[in-house]
MARVO-341068 format. One record per residue (C-alpha): x, y, z; residue number from 1; residue in three letters. Coordinates in nm, 4 decimals. Each point is the difference from the previous one (the first is absolute). Layout:
<pt <X; Y; Z>; NUM; "ALA">
...
END
This chain:
<pt <5.2491; 28.0804; 11.9864>; 1; "MET">
<pt <0.2983; 0.0941; 0.2257>; 2; "GLU">
<pt <0.1304; -0.2721; 0.2348>; 3; "GLY">
<pt <0.0004; -0.3717; -0.0252>; 4; "LYS">
<pt <-0.0710; -0.2572; 0.2664>; 5; "VAL">
<pt <0.2248; -0.2874; 0.0723>; 6; "LEU">
<pt <-0.1765; -0.3074; 0.1378>; 7; "ILE">
<pt <0.2122; -0.2563; 0.1826>; 8; "LEU">
<pt <-0.1125; -0.3310; 0.1397>; 9; "MET">
<pt <0.1784; -0.2484; 0.2209>; 10; "GLY">
<pt <-0.0861; -0.2993; -0.2204>; 11; "SER">
<pt <-0.1323; -0.0749; -0.3409>; 12; "ALA">
<pt <-0.2923; -0.1695; 0.1816>; 13; "SER">
<pt <-0.1016; 0.3558; 0.1042>; 14; "ASP">
<pt <-0.0567; 0.1114; -0.3598>; 15; "GLU">
<pt <-0.3709; -0.0648; -0.0235>; 16; "GLU">
<pt <-0.0769; 0.2180; 0.3040>; 17; "THR">
<pt <0.2495; 0.2766; -0.0858>; 18; "MET">
<pt <-0.1299; 0.0201; -0.3583>; 19; "ARG">
<pt <-0.3035; 0.1690; 0.1643>; 20; "GLU">
<pt <0.2129; 0.2993; 0.0724>; 21; "ALA">
<pt <0.1260; 0.0118; -0.3555>; 22; "ALA">
<pt <-0.3624; -0.0156; -0.1325>; 23; "LYS">
<pt <-0.1014; 0.2945; 0.2114>; 24; "VAL">
<pt <0.3063; 0.1997; -0.1130>; 25; "LEU">
<pt <-0.0705; -0.0897; -0.3646>; 26; "ASP">
<pt <-0.3570; 0.1277; 0.0449>; 27; "GLY">
<pt <0.1377; 0.3362; 0.0894>; 28; "TYR">
<pt <0.2513; -0.0014; -0.2852>; 29; "GLY">
<pt <0.3022; -0.0394; 0.2391>; 30; "ILE">
<pt <0.2789; -0.2284; -0.1231>; 31; "SER">
<pt <0.1456; -0.2600; 0.2247>; 32; "SER">
<pt <0.2452; -0.2872; 0.0023>; 33; "ARG">
<pt <-0.0350; -0.3154; 0.2027>; 34; "MET">
<pt <0.2870; -0.2189; 0.1116>; 35; "THR">
<pt <0.1008; -0.2458; 0.2701>; 36; "VAL">
<pt <0.2394; 0.1083; 0.2666>; 37; "ALA">
<pt <0.0410; -0.1797; 0.3376>; 38; "SER">
<pt <0.1218; 0.1749; 0.3134>; 39; "ALA">
<pt <0.1357; -0.3267; 0.1231>; 40; "HIS">
<pt <0.0902; -0.2090; -0.3094>; 41; "ARG">
<pt <0.1380; 0.2795; -0.2212>; 42; "SER">
<pt <0.0896; 0.3000; 0.2263>; 43; "PRO">
<pt <0.2571; 0.1435; -0.2466>; 44; "ALA">
<pt <-0.2560; 0.0004; -0.2818>; 45; "ARG">
<pt <-0.2603; 0.1565; 0.2290>; 46; "THR">
<pt <0.2423; 0.2760; 0.1139>; 47; "GLN">
<pt <0.0997; 0.0745; -0.3614>; 48; "ALA">
<pt <-0.3560; 0.0271; -0.1194>; 49; "LEU">
<pt <-0.0821; 0.2426; 0.2879>; 50; "ALA">
<pt <0.3120; 0.2057; -0.0387>; 51; "ARG">
<pt <-0.0349; 0.0349; -0.3729>; 52; "ASP">
<pt <-0.3748; 0.0582; -0.0125>; 53; "ALA">
<pt <0.0123; 0.3792; 0.0096>; 54; "GLU">
<pt <0.2718; 0.0143; -0.2635>; 55; "ARG">
<pt <-0.2186; -0.2371; -0.2152>; 56; "ASP">
<pt <-0.2936; 0.2377; 0.0117>; 57; "GLY">
<pt <-0.2127; -0.1591; 0.2670>; 58; "TYR">
<pt <-0.1877; 0.2226; 0.2445>; 59; "ALA">
<pt <-0.1627; -0.2574; 0.2251>; 60; "VAL">
<pt <0.0957; -0.3628; 0.0977>; 61; "ILE">
<pt <-0.2691; -0.2603; 0.0871>; 62; "ILE">
<pt <0.1228; -0.3151; 0.1788>; 63; "CYS">
<pt <-0.1945; -0.3053; 0.0610>; 64; "GLY">
<pt <0.1177; -0.2820; 0.2320>; 65; "ALA">
<pt <-0.1315; -0.2641; 0.2285>; 66; "GLY">
<pt <0.1151; -0.1640; 0.3280>; 67; "MET">
<pt <0.3029; 0.1893; 0.1420>; 68; "ALA">
<pt <-0.0738; 0.2676; -0.2656>; 69; "ALA">
<pt <0.3106; 0.2146; 0.0332>; 70; "HIS">
<pt <0.0054; 0.1025; -0.3688>; 71; "LEU">
<pt <-0.1636; 0.3396; 0.0475>; 72; "ALA">
<pt <0.2067; 0.0866; 0.2943>; 73; "GLY">
<pt <0.3284; -0.0940; -0.1750>; 74; "CYS">
<pt <-0.1030; 0.1980; -0.3088>; 75; "VAL">
<pt <-0.1049; 0.3053; 0.2139>; 76; "ALA">
<pt <0.3525; -0.0066; 0.1689>; 77; "ALA">
<pt <0.1674; 0.0363; -0.3338>; 78; "GLU">
<pt <-0.2101; 0.2855; -0.1575>; 79; "THR">
<pt <-0.1850; 0.3210; 0.0805>; 80; "VAL">
<pt <-0.2732; -0.0779; -0.2498>; 81; "LEU">
<pt <-0.3373; -0.0884; 0.1590>; 82; "PRO">
<pt <-0.0327; -0.3643; 0.0678>; 83; "VAL">
<pt <-0.3312; -0.1764; 0.0301>; 84; "ILE">
<pt <-0.0104; -0.3363; 0.1617>; 85; "GLY">
<pt <-0.2556; -0.2689; -0.0828>; 86; "VAL">
<pt <-0.0103; -0.2822; 0.2557>; 87; "PRO">
<pt <-0.0849; -0.3278; -0.1687>; 88; "LEU">
<pt <-0.1763; -0.3015; 0.1396>; 89; "PRO">
<pt <0.1322; -0.3616; -0.0312>; 90; "GLY">
<pt <0.1430; -0.0814; 0.3355>; 91; "SER">
<pt <-0.1671; -0.1885; 0.2896>; 92; "ALA">
<pt <-0.0789; 0.3510; 0.1350>; 93; "LEU">
<pt <-0.1963; 0.0993; -0.3179>; 94; "SER">
<pt <0.2038; 0.3152; -0.0515>; 95; "GLY">
<pt <-0.0032; 0.1402; 0.3489>; 96; "LEU">
<pt <0.3740; -0.0649; 0.0302>; 97; "ASP">
<pt <0.0532; 0.1852; -0.3259>; 98; "ALA">
<pt <-0.2209; 0.2878; 0.1123>; 99; "LEU">
<pt <0.1979; 0.0520; 0.3179>; 100; "LEU">
<pt <0.3351; -0.0440; -0.1691>; 101; "SER">
<pt <-0.0949; 0.2657; -0.2577>; 102; "THR">
<pt <-0.1725; 0.2577; 0.2190>; 103; "VAL">
<pt <0.2343; -0.0086; 0.3015>; 104; "GLN">
<pt <0.2860; 0.2184; -0.1373>; 105; "MET">
<pt <0.2393; 0.2083; 0.2144>; 106; "PRO">
<pt <-0.0457; 0.3772; -0.0012>; 107; "GLY">
<pt <0.1564; 0.1699; -0.2963>; 108; "GLY">
<pt <-0.0326; -0.2964; -0.2426>; 109; "VAL">
<pt <-0.3694; 0.0021; -0.0913>; 110; "PRO">
<pt <-0.1891; -0.2512; -0.1981>; 111; "VAL">
<pt <-0.3663; 0.0812; -0.0905>; 112; "ALA">
<pt <-0.1779; -0.3237; 0.0681>; 113; "THR">
<pt <-0.3312; -0.1114; -0.1516>; 114; "VAL">
<pt <-0.2305; -0.2911; 0.0551>; 115; "ALA">
<pt <0.1021; -0.3631; -0.0316>; 116; "ILE">
<pt <-0.0329; -0.1723; -0.3310>; 117; "GLY">
<pt <-0.1917; 0.1033; -0.3220>; 118; "LYS">
<pt <-0.1821; 0.2949; 0.1529>; 119; "ALA">
<pt <0.3356; 0.1263; 0.1330>; 120; "GLY">
<pt <0.1648; -0.0287; -0.3403>; 121; "ALA">
<pt <-0.2880; 0.1871; -0.1594>; 122; "GLN">
<pt <0.0273; 0.2749; 0.2719>; 123; "ASN">
<pt <0.3804; 0.0216; -0.0578>; 124; "ALA">
<pt <-0.0701; 0.0810; -0.3645>; 125; "GLY">
<pt <-0.2603; 0.2650; 0.1035>; 126; "HIS">
<pt <0.2420; 0.1472; 0.2674>; 127; "LEU">
<pt <0.2867; 0.0179; -0.2463>; 128; "ALA">
<pt <-0.2329; 0.1791; -0.2480>; 129; "ALA">
<pt <-0.1016; 0.2430; 0.2763>; 130; "GLN">
<pt <0.3648; 0.0654; 0.0773>; 131; "MET">
<pt <0.0755; 0.0688; -0.3640>; 132; "LEU">
<pt <-0.3065; 0.2183; -0.0276>; 133; "SER">
<pt <0.1631; 0.2644; 0.2227>; 134; "LEU">
<pt <0.1781; 0.1287; -0.3092>; 135; "SER">
<pt <-0.2608; -0.0970; -0.2457>; 136; "SER">
<pt <-0.3432; 0.1714; -0.0086>; 137; "PRO">
<pt <-0.1085; -0.2207; -0.2828>; 138; "GLY">
<pt <0.0703; -0.3162; 0.1981>; 139; "LEU">
<pt <-0.1868; 0.1501; 0.3053>; 140; "ARG">
<pt <-0.3024; 0.0521; -0.2253>; 141; "GLU">
<pt <0.0178; -0.3694; -0.1087>; 142; "LYS">
<pt <0.0053; -0.1047; 0.3649>; 143; "ILE">
<pt <-0.3007; 0.2316; 0.0735>; 144; "ARG">
<pt <-0.1900; -0.1577; -0.2958>; 145; "THR">
<pt <0.0689; -0.3517; 0.1154>; 146; "ARG">
<pt <-0.1050; 0.0800; 0.3576>; 147; "ARG">
<pt <-0.3242; 0.1588; -0.1355>; 148; "LYS">
<pt <-0.0746; -0.3132; -0.2035>; 149; "ALA">
<pt <0.0501; -0.2133; 0.3117>; 150; "MET">
<pt <-0.2421; 0.2192; 0.1956>; 151; "ALA">
<pt <-0.2589; -0.0246; -0.2844>; 152; "GLU">
<pt <0.0327; -0.3791; -0.0048>; 153; "ALA">
<pt <-0.0799; -0.0092; 0.3733>; 154; "VAL">
<pt <-0.2974; 0.2232; -0.0440>; 155; "GLU">
<pt <-0.1251; -0.2167; -0.2970>; 156; "GLU">
<pt <0.0501; -0.3161; 0.2211>; 157; "ALA">
<pt <-0.1972; 0.1583; 0.2814>; 158; "ALA">
<pt <-0.3020; 0.0418; -0.2169>; 159; "LYS">
<pt <-0.0215; -0.3815; -0.0335>; 160; "GLY">
<pt <-0.0039; -0.0603; 0.3723>; 161; "VAL">
<pt <-0.3099; 0.0494; 0.2064>; 162; "SER">
END
């Protein structure tokens, strides 16, 4: 599989949620690396990871952060690789602050933003796979197969509801 995915999280406490993205990627046979990098507490580390990602063989970067959630935006400012932002809950605003901080980027520095929390982390993995599938027909077929299985599961569940 060409292209790896770098998964960054603002705090070690985000690992359980962000592991969901890694599980999805693993299911597609895509390698990933997870590490902690804080936009506010370790900006030099964050910048270095973003700047070196392409050289290190990464094709997509997933960033999960809560509260002020500037991680994805700071990373996007340092690389031209696609950046996917996962807003995380945990504040008094249940992740709404993180969602707005992640999605409201200035023109020219995009962050593809997914849902808050676990579903968002899973969708970040799926979206990264779709991005990588642009140059991998085999990966595209794996995605189609997974989508078909999801549809079949809904059909099966519908049979049990009257």
